[in-house]
Every structure is written in structure tokens, then in C-alpha cells.
mmCIF entry with sequence, helices, sheets and N, C-alpha, C, O atoms, coordinates in Angstrom:
data_MODEL
# 
_entry.id   MODEL 
# 
_entity.id                         1 
_entity.type                       polymer 
_entity.pdbx_number_of_molecules   1 
# 
_entity_poly.entity_id                      1 
_entity_poly.type                           'polypeptide(L)' 
_entity_poly.nstd_linkage                   no 
_entity_poly.nstd_monomer                   no 
_entity_poly.pdbx_seq_one_letter_code       KPVKMDKRILNNFENLEWISF 
_entity_poly.pdbx_seq_one_letter_code_can   KPVKMDKRILNNFENLEWISF 
_entity_poly.pdbx_strand_id                 A 
# 
loop_
_entity_poly_seq.entity_id 
_entity_poly_seq.num 
_entity_poly_seq.mon_id 
_entity_poly_seq.hetero 
1 1  LYS n 
1 2  PRO n 
1 3  VAL n 
1 4  LYS n 
1 5  MET n 
1 6  ASP n 
1 7  LYS n 
1 8  ARG n 
1 9  ILE n 
1 10 LEU n 
1 11 ASN n 
1 12 ASN n 
1 13 PHE n 
1 14 GLU n 
1 15 ASN n 
1 16 LEU n 
1 17 GLU n 
1 18 TRP n 
1 19 ILE n 
1 20 SER n 
1 21 PHE n 
# 
_struct_asym.id          A 
_struct_asym.entity_id   1 
# 
_struct_conf.conf_type_id            HELX_P 
_struct_conf.id                      HELX_P1 
_struct_conf.pdbx_PDB_helix_id       AA1 
_struct_conf.beg_label_comp_id       LYS 
_struct_conf.beg_label_asym_id       A 
_struct_conf.beg_label_seq_id        7 
_struct_conf.pdbx_beg_PDB_ins_code   ? 
_struct_conf.end_label_comp_id       SER 
_struct_conf.end_label_asym_id       A 
_struct_conf.end_label_seq_id        20 
_struct_conf.pdbx_end_PDB_ins_code   ? 
_struct_conf.beg_auth_comp_id        LYS 
_struct_conf.beg_auth_asym_id        A 
_struct_conf.beg_auth_seq_id         7 
_struct_conf.end_auth_comp_id        SER 
_struct_conf.end_auth_asym_id        A 
_struct_conf.end_auth_seq_id         20 
_struct_conf.pdbx_PDB_helix_class    1 
_struct_conf.details                 ? 
_struct_conf.pdbx_PDB_helix_length   14 
# 
_struct_conf_type.id          HELX_P 
_struct_conf_type.criteria    ? 
_struct_conf_type.reference   ? 
# 
loop_
_atom_site.group_PDB 
_atom_site.id 
_atom_site.type_symbol 
_atom_site.label_atom_id 
_atom_site.label_alt_id 
_atom_site.label_comp_id 
_atom_site.label_asym_id 
_atom_site.label_entity_id 
_atom_site.label_seq_id 
_atom_site.pdbx_PDB_ins_code 
_atom_site.Cartn_x 
_atom_site.Cartn_y 
_atom_site.Cartn_z 
_atom_site.occupancy 
_atom_site.B_iso_or_equiv 
_atom_site.pdbx_formal_charge 
_atom_site.auth_seq_id 
_atom_site.auth_comp_id 
_atom_site.auth_asym_id 
_atom_site.auth_atom_id 
_atom_site.pdbx_PDB_model_num 
ATOM 1  N N  . LYS A 1 1  ? 63.706 31.441 66.430 1.00 0.00 ? 1  LYS A N  1 
ATOM 2  C CA . LYS A 1 1  ? 64.354 32.634 67.003 1.00 0.00 ? 1  LYS A CA 1 
ATOM 3  C C  . LYS A 1 1  ? 64.161 33.790 65.999 1.00 0.00 ? 1  LYS A C  1 
ATOM 4  O O  . LYS A 1 1  ? 64.202 33.625 64.779 1.00 0.00 ? 1  LYS A O  1 
ATOM 5  N N  . PRO A 1 2  ? 63.947 34.974 66.611 1.00 0.00 ? 2  PRO A N  1 
ATOM 6  C CA . PRO A 1 2  ? 63.754 36.150 65.669 1.00 0.00 ? 2  PRO A CA 1 
ATOM 7  C C  . PRO A 1 2  ? 65.020 36.390 64.807 1.00 0.00 ? 2  PRO A C  1 
ATOM 8  O O  . PRO A 1 2  ? 66.150 36.237 65.271 1.00 0.00 ? 2  PRO A O  1 
ATOM 9  N N  . VAL A 1 3  ? 64.783 36.766 63.554 1.00 0.00 ? 3  VAL A N  1 
ATOM 10 C CA . VAL A 1 3  ? 65.889 36.953 62.623 1.00 0.00 ? 3  VAL A CA 1 
ATOM 11 C C  . VAL A 1 3  ? 66.674 38.236 62.920 1.00 0.00 ? 3  VAL A C  1 
ATOM 12 O O  . VAL A 1 3  ? 67.900 38.217 63.031 1.00 0.00 ? 3  VAL A O  1 
ATOM 13 N N  . LYS A 1 4  ? 65.973 39.304 63.042 1.00 0.00 ? 4  LYS A N  1 
ATOM 14 C CA . LYS A 1 4  ? 66.554 40.660 63.240 1.00 0.00 ? 4  LYS A CA 1 
ATOM 15 C C  . LYS A 1 4  ? 66.838 40.843 64.777 1.00 0.00 ? 4  LYS A C  1 
ATOM 16 O O  . LYS A 1 4  ? 65.957 41.335 65.482 1.00 0.00 ? 4  LYS A O  1 
ATOM 17 N N  . MET A 1 5  ? 67.982 40.480 65.286 1.00 0.00 ? 5  MET A N  1 
ATOM 18 C CA . MET A 1 5  ? 68.237 40.843 66.742 1.00 0.00 ? 5  MET A CA 1 
ATOM 19 C C  . MET A 1 5  ? 69.811 41.084 66.756 1.00 0.00 ? 5  MET A C  1 
ATOM 20 O O  . MET A 1 5  ? 70.564 40.720 65.852 1.00 0.00 ? 5  MET A O  1 
ATOM 21 N N  . ASP A 1 6  ? 70.180 41.722 67.863 1.00 0.00 ? 6  ASP A N  1 
ATOM 22 C CA . ASP A 1 6  ? 71.619 42.021 68.139 1.00 0.00 ? 6  ASP A CA 1 
ATOM 23 C C  . ASP A 1 6  ? 72.273 40.787 68.423 1.00 0.00 ? 6  ASP A C  1 
ATOM 24 O O  . ASP A 1 6  ? 71.674 39.900 69.032 1.00 0.00 ? 6  ASP A O  1 
ATOM 25 N N  . LYS A 1 7  ? 73.496 40.644 68.022 1.00 0.00 ? 7  LYS A N  1 
ATOM 26 C CA . LYS A 1 7  ? 74.346 39.534 68.406 1.00 0.00 ? 7  LYS A CA 1 
ATOM 27 C C  . LYS A 1 7  ? 74.346 39.177 69.920 1.00 0.00 ? 7  LYS A C  1 
ATOM 28 O O  . LYS A 1 7  ? 74.275 38.033 70.370 1.00 0.00 ? 7  LYS A O  1 
ATOM 29 N N  . ARG A 1 8  ? 74.438 40.351 70.649 1.00 0.00 ? 8  ARG A N  1 
ATOM 30 C CA . ARG A 1 8  ? 74.362 40.128 72.079 1.00 0.00 ? 8  ARG A CA 1 
ATOM 31 C C  . ARG A 1 8  ? 73.212 39.450 72.483 1.00 0.00 ? 8  ARG A C  1 
ATOM 32 O O  . ARG A 1 8  ? 73.318 38.436 73.173 1.00 0.00 ? 8  ARG A O  1 
ATOM 33 N N  . ILE A 1 9  ? 71.964 39.951 72.087 1.00 0.00 ? 9  ILE A N  1 
ATOM 34 C CA . ILE A 1 9  ? 70.731 39.324 72.444 1.00 0.00 ? 9  ILE A CA 1 
ATOM 35 C C  . ILE A 1 9  ? 70.717 37.802 71.970 1.00 0.00 ? 9  ILE A C  1 
ATOM 36 O O  . ILE A 1 9  ? 70.240 36.902 72.661 1.00 0.00 ? 9  ILE A O  1 
ATOM 37 N N  . LEU A 1 10 ? 71.229 37.633 70.850 1.00 0.00 ? 10 LEU A N  1 
ATOM 38 C CA . LEU A 1 10 ? 71.179 36.294 70.299 1.00 0.00 ? 10 LEU A CA 1 
ATOM 39 C C  . LEU A 1 10 ? 72.000 35.383 71.175 1.00 0.00 ? 10 LEU A C  1 
ATOM 40 O O  . LEU A 1 10 ? 71.627 34.244 71.454 1.00 0.00 ? 10 LEU A O  1 
ATOM 41 N N  . ASN A 1 11 ? 73.177 35.938 71.621 1.00 0.00 ? 11 ASN A N  1 
ATOM 42 C CA . ASN A 1 11 ? 74.025 35.096 72.490 1.00 0.00 ? 11 ASN A CA 1 
ATOM 43 C C  . ASN A 1 11 ? 73.337 34.853 73.859 1.00 0.00 ? 11 ASN A C  1 
ATOM 44 O O  . ASN A 1 11 ? 73.505 33.798 74.471 1.00 0.00 ? 11 ASN A O  1 
ATOM 45 N N  . ASN A 1 12 ? 72.596 35.809 74.299 1.00 0.00 ? 12 ASN A N  1 
ATOM 46 C CA . ASN A 1 12 ? 71.919 35.572 75.618 1.00 0.00 ? 12 ASN A CA 1 
ATOM 47 C C  . ASN A 1 12 ? 70.941 34.607 75.348 1.00 0.00 ? 12 ASN A C  1 
ATOM 48 O O  . ASN A 1 12 ? 70.846 33.700 76.175 1.00 0.00 ? 12 ASN A O  1 
ATOM 49 N N  . PHE A 1 13 ? 70.164 34.594 74.341 1.00 0.00 ? 13 PHE A N  1 
ATOM 50 C CA . PHE A 1 13 ? 69.074 33.694 73.960 1.00 0.00 ? 13 PHE A CA 1 
ATOM 51 C C  . PHE A 1 13 ? 69.689 32.244 74.007 1.00 0.00 ? 13 PHE A C  1 
ATOM 52 O O  . PHE A 1 13 ? 69.169 31.347 74.670 1.00 0.00 ? 13 PHE A O  1 
ATOM 53 N N  . GLU A 1 14 ? 70.791 32.083 73.283 1.00 0.00 ? 14 GLU A N  1 
ATOM 54 C CA . GLU A 1 14 ? 71.458 30.742 73.287 1.00 0.00 ? 14 GLU A CA 1 
ATOM 55 C C  . GLU A 1 14 ? 71.919 30.247 74.713 1.00 0.00 ? 14 GLU A C  1 
ATOM 56 O O  . GLU A 1 14 ? 71.866 29.074 75.082 1.00 0.00 ? 14 GLU A O  1 
ATOM 57 N N  . ASN A 1 15 ? 72.335 31.208 75.390 1.00 0.00 ? 15 ASN A N  1 
ATOM 58 C CA . ASN A 1 15 ? 72.840 30.893 76.819 1.00 0.00 ? 15 ASN A CA 1 
ATOM 59 C C  . ASN A 1 15 ? 71.608 30.468 77.616 1.00 0.00 ? 15 ASN A C  1 
ATOM 60 O O  . ASN A 1 15 ? 71.694 29.562 78.446 1.00 0.00 ? 15 ASN A O  1 
ATOM 61 N N  . LEU A 1 16 ? 70.387 31.151 77.360 1.00 0.00 ? 16 LEU A N  1 
ATOM 62 C CA . LEU A 1 16 ? 69.206 30.766 78.199 1.00 0.00 ? 16 LEU A CA 1 
ATOM 63 C C  . LEU A 1 16 ? 68.865 29.304 77.766 1.00 0.00 ? 16 LEU A C  1 
ATOM 64 O O  . LEU A 1 16 ? 68.565 28.448 78.599 1.00 0.00 ? 16 LEU A O  1 
ATOM 65 N N  . GLU A 1 17 ? 68.923 29.061 76.443 1.00 0.00 ? 17 GLU A N  1 
ATOM 66 C CA . GLU A 1 17 ? 68.604 27.694 76.088 1.00 0.00 ? 17 GLU A CA 1 
ATOM 67 C C  . GLU A 1 17 ? 69.519 26.676 76.646 1.00 0.00 ? 17 GLU A C  1 
ATOM 68 O O  . GLU A 1 17 ? 69.076 25.618 77.091 1.00 0.00 ? 17 GLU A O  1 
ATOM 69 N N  . TRP A 1 18 ? 70.754 26.952 76.638 1.00 0.00 ? 18 TRP A N  1 
ATOM 70 C CA . TRP A 1 18 ? 71.786 26.093 77.178 1.00 0.00 ? 18 TRP A CA 1 
ATOM 71 C C  . TRP A 1 18 ? 71.377 25.834 78.681 1.00 0.00 ? 18 TRP A C  1 
ATOM 72 O O  . TRP A 1 18 ? 71.261 24.683 79.103 1.00 0.00 ? 18 TRP A O  1 
ATOM 73 N N  . ILE A 1 19 ? 71.166 26.924 79.458 1.00 0.00 ? 19 ILE A N  1 
ATOM 74 C CA . ILE A 1 19 ? 70.778 26.610 80.827 1.00 0.00 ? 19 ILE A CA 1 
ATOM 75 C C  . ILE A 1 19 ? 69.598 25.860 80.992 1.00 0.00 ? 19 ILE A C  1 
ATOM 76 O O  . ILE A 1 19 ? 69.466 25.077 81.932 1.00 0.00 ? 19 ILE A O  1 
ATOM 77 N N  . SER A 1 20 ? 68.716 26.055 80.121 1.00 0.00 ? 20 SER A N  1 
ATOM 78 C CA . SER A 1 20 ? 67.337 25.344 80.270 1.00 0.00 ? 20 SER A CA 1 
ATOM 79 C C  . SER A 1 20 ? 67.717 23.836 80.104 1.00 0.00 ? 20 SER A C  1 
ATOM 80 O O  . SER A 1 20 ? 67.155 23.033 80.849 1.00 0.00 ? 20 SER A O  1 
ATOM 81 N N  . PHE A 1 21 ? 68.604 23.399 79.208 1.00 0.00 ? 21 PHE A N  1 
ATOM 82 C CA . PHE A 1 21 ? 69.036 22.056 79.138 1.00 0.00 ? 21 PHE A CA 1 
ATOM 83 C C  . PHE A 1 21 ? 69.954 21.685 80.201 1.00 0.00 ? 21 PHE A C  1 
ATOM 84 O O  . PHE A 1 21 ? 70.406 20.542 80.256 1.00 0.00 ? 21 PHE A O  1 
# 
């Protein structure tokens, strides 16, 4: 994952991964 990102975007990223699984 990119290091410099907003927490909101990071949360969305994690949610997308969660949905992927």
C-alpha cells in the first residue's frame, strides 16, 4: 500500500480488500 495517503483512503483500501475476500 502507498505510504503517504489519507486515513480515509487507507480505510477505503482496507474495506476494498475485505470485500475482495
